[in-house]
C-alpha positions in Angstrom: -38.3 67.5 36.7 -38.1 71.3 37.3 -37.1 73.2 40.4 -36.7 76.8 41.5 -33.6 77.9 43.4 -32.9 81.1 45.3 -32.3 84.2 43.2 -35.3 83.1 41.0 -33.3 80.6 38.9 -35.3 78.1 37.0 -33.6 74.7 36.8 -34.3 71.6 34.7 -33.1 68.3 36.3 -32.9 64.6 35.2 -31.4 61.6 36.8 -31.4 60.9 40.6 -28.0 59.2 41.0 -24.4 59.6 40.0 -22.1 62.6 39.8 -23.7 66.0 39.2 -23.3 67.6 35.7 -24.2 71.3 35.6 -25.1 72.6 32.1 -24.7 76.3 31.2 -26.4 77.4 27.9 -25.2 79.9 25.3 -26.2 83.6 25.2 -29.1 83.1 22.9 -30.6 79.9 24.4 -31.9 78.3 27.6 -31.9 75.0 29.4 -33.8 73.5 26.5 -30.5 73.4 24.5 -29.4 70.4 26.5 -32.3 68.0 25.8 -30.0 65.7 23.8 -27.5 65.5 26.7 -30.2 64.9 29.3 -31.5 62.0 27.2 -28.1 60.4 26.7 -26.5 61.0 30.1 -29.4 61.2 32.5 -29.3 57.5 33.3 -25.8 57.7 34.7 -25.5 61.3 36.0 -27.6 63.9 37.8 -28.1 66.4 35.0 -28.9 70.0 35.9 -29.4 72.9 33.6 -30.3 76.5 34.3 -32.1 79.2 32.6 -29.6 82.0 33.3 -30.8 85.1 35.2 -33.3 87.0 33.0 -33.7 84.1 30.5 -36.7 82.0 29.7 -38.4 80.9 33.0 -35.8 82.5 35.3 -36.6 85.8 37.1 -35.1 89.0 35.8 -32.0 90.2 37.8 -32.4 93.2 39.9 -29.3 94.9 38.4 -26.4 94.3 36.0 -24.4 91.1 36.3 -20.7 90.6 35.6 -19.0 87.4 34.5 -18.0 86.9 38.2 -21.6 87.2 39.2 -22.7 84.5 36.8 -19.9 82.3 38.0 -20.8 82.9 41.6 -24.5 82.1 41.0 -23.5 78.8 39.3 -21.4 78.1 42.4 -24.4 78.7 44.6 -26.4 76.2 42.5 -23.6 73.6 42.8 -23.4 74.1 46.6 -27.2 73.7 46.9 -26.9 70.3 45.2 -24.3 68.9 47.5 -20.8 70.1 46.8 -19.1 69.7 43.4 -20.0 69.2 39.7 -18.7 68.5 36.3 -19.6 71.6 34.3 -20.7 71.6 30.6 -20.8 75.0 29.0 -21.8 76.0 25.5 -20.4 79.3 24.1 -21.2 82.0 26.7 -21.9 79.2 29.1 -18.4 77.9 28.5 -17.0 81.3 29.4 -19.0 81.2 32.7 -17.8 77.7 33.3 -14.1 78.7 32.9 -14.5 81.7 35.2 -16.3 79.4 37.7 -13.3 77.0 37.6 -10.9 79.8 38.5 -13.1 81.5 41.2 -14.3 78.2 42.8 -11.9 75.4 41.9 -13.1 73.3 44.8 -16.5 73.1 43.2 -15.5 72.0 39.7 -14.5 68.4 39.2 -14.0 68.8 35.4 -15.1 71.0 32.5 -16.6 70.3 29.1 -16.5 73.4 26.9 -18.3 73.5 23.6 -17.9 76.2 20.9 -16.6 78.7 23.4 -14.1 81.6 23.4 -11.9 83.5 25.8 -14.6 86.3 25.7 -15.4 89.2 23.5 -13.1 91.4 25.4 -10.1 90.0 23.4 -10.9 92.5 20.6 -12.5 96.0 20.7 -14.5 95.3 17.6 -15.9 92.1 19.0 -16.7 93.8 22.3 -18.6 96.6 20.5 -20.5 94.1 18.4 -21.5 92.1 21.5 -22.7 95.2 23.3 -24.7 96.3 20.2 -26.8 93.1 20.4 -29.0 94.5 23.2 -30.1 97.3 21.0 -30.8 94.9 18.1 -33.0 92.8 20.4 -34.8 96.0 21.6 -35.4 97.1 18.0 -36.4 93.8 16.5 -38.1 92.0 19.4 -37.4 88.4 20.3 -39.0 86.6 17.4 -37.4 88.7 14.6 -34.1 88.8 16.5 -34.1 85.0 16.7 -35.1 84.6 13.1 -32.1 86.7 12.1 -29.6 85.0 14.3 -30.8 81.4 14.9 -29.8 79.9 11.5 -26.2 81.1 11.8 -25.8 78.9 14.9 -25.9 75.8 12.8 -24.1 74.6 9.7 -25.5 75.4 6.2 -26.6 71.8 5.9 -28.6 71.6 9.1 -32.1 70.2 8.9 -34.9 72.7 8.7 -36.5 71.1 11.8 -33.4 71.8 13.9 -33.1 75.3 12.6 -36.7 75.9 13.6 -36.2 74.4 17.0 -33.1 76.5 17.7 -34.8 79.7 16.5 -37.9 79.0 18.6 -35.7 78.3 21.7 -34.0 81.6 21.3 -37.2 83.5 20.8 -38.6 82.0 24.0 -35.4 82.6 26.0 -34.1 86.1 25.3 -35.4 89.3 26.7 -34.1 92.5 28.2 -32.5 93.3 30.6 -31.1 89.8 31.0 -29.7 89.5 27.5 -28.1 92.9 27.7 -26.4 92.0 31.0 -25.0 88.9 29.4 -23.7 90.7 26.4 -22.1 93.4 28.5 -20.4 90.7 30.6 -19.1 88.9 27.5 -17.8 92.2 26.1 -15.8 92.9 29.3 -14.3 89.4 29.5 -10.9 88.2 28.3 -9.9 84.8 29.8 -6.6 84.4 28.1 -4.6 85.5 31.2 -6.3 83.2 33.6 -6.6 79.9 31.6 -3.4 78.6 33.3 -5.2 78.9 36.6 -7.8 76.3 35.7 -6.8 73.0 37.4 -9.8 70.9 36.3 -9.4 68.5 33.4 -11.1 70.0 30.4 -12.6 68.7 27.2 -12.8 71.4 24.5 -15.1 70.7 21.5 -15.9 72.8 18.4 -17.9 72.2 15.2 -15.8 72.3 12.1 -18.4 74.6 10.5 -18.8 76.9 13.4 -19.5 80.4 12.0 -19.8 82.2 15.3 -16.7 81.5 17.4 -15.0 79.0 15.2 -12.2 76.4 15.8 -9.6 79.2 16.3 -11.2 80.5 19.4 -11.5 76.9 20.8 -7.9 76.3 20.0 -6.9 79.3 22.1 -8.7 77.7 25.0 -7.2 74.3 24.5 -3.7 75.7 24.1 -4.0 77.8 27.3 -5.3 75.1 29.6 -3.1 72.7 31.5 -5.1 69.5 31.3 -7.1 69.4 28.1 -8.3 67.4 25.1 -9.4 69.2 22.0 -11.9 67.7 19.6 -13.3 69.1 16.3 -16.7 67.8 15.5 -17.3 67.1 11.9 -20.4 68.5 10.1 -21.4 70.7 13.0 -21.9 74.5 13.4 -21.8 76.5 16.6 -24.4 74.4 18.4 -22.5 71.1 17.9 -24.2 69.5 20.9 -27.6 69.9 19.2 -26.5 69.4 15.5 -24.3 66.3 16.1 -25.6 65.0 19.5 -24.5 61.4 19.0 -20.9 62.4 18.3 -20.8 65.1 21.0 -22.5 62.8 23.6 -20.0 60.1 22.9 -17.1 62.5 23.7 -18.8 63.8 26.8 -19.5 60.3 28.0 -15.9 59.3 27.4 -14.6 62.3 29.3 -17.0 61.7 32.2 -16.0 58.1 32.3 -12.3 59.0 32.6 -12.7 61.7 35.2 -15.3 59.9 37.4 -13.9 56.3 37.0 -17.4 55.1 36.3 
């Protein structure tokens, strides 16, 4: 089922009962990234995933967006669905989820953060490289941009079919100015000083073959949070939720079972 919310956000939904799970995709993706999670968890939870502003089927934003703006938009989505949610964020989506948890703690029941990072603002070189991505997208166009970046999001042994699907999802999702706003927000963000403010129980996962953020960045998150479990997913690259969905879904289901008592 699909729906449109205020601010022109396109939302994908599945499941009509149970606690709400809001899914926030990575910087090169869309709501399509969570198809394996919708299939596995949609029978027990109300699954909801956005196309971020300026991505895929969502409207372009009218101006630049900060990480606070993305978090506040996610908060609006949760409020529109009845109050609070368990939030699943992959990579950039995990950064948004963590900022959401510090700005709107009453709306976040728990967090599940996959292949994420404290933000690119932790290092000047990383921040510059992140900001440069918008120029790369403008120069190459979405298809060539995705062809260059998509394969690196998975392990070297990922099936060709999955590589093709991830690349196609990126090509259909990214465009300017939305991607540029997201990259600027990431470049300006360093969550290390606010992790201790997160009160929600958090599951942190990372693929052991993640070539983008890597286990070290996830370890920083896990070490800085109060209530956390940290899991390394074997034989998975950056998009562990798509490359090893059965293993990741088992951990997500276990986490949700514990925090919802279902």
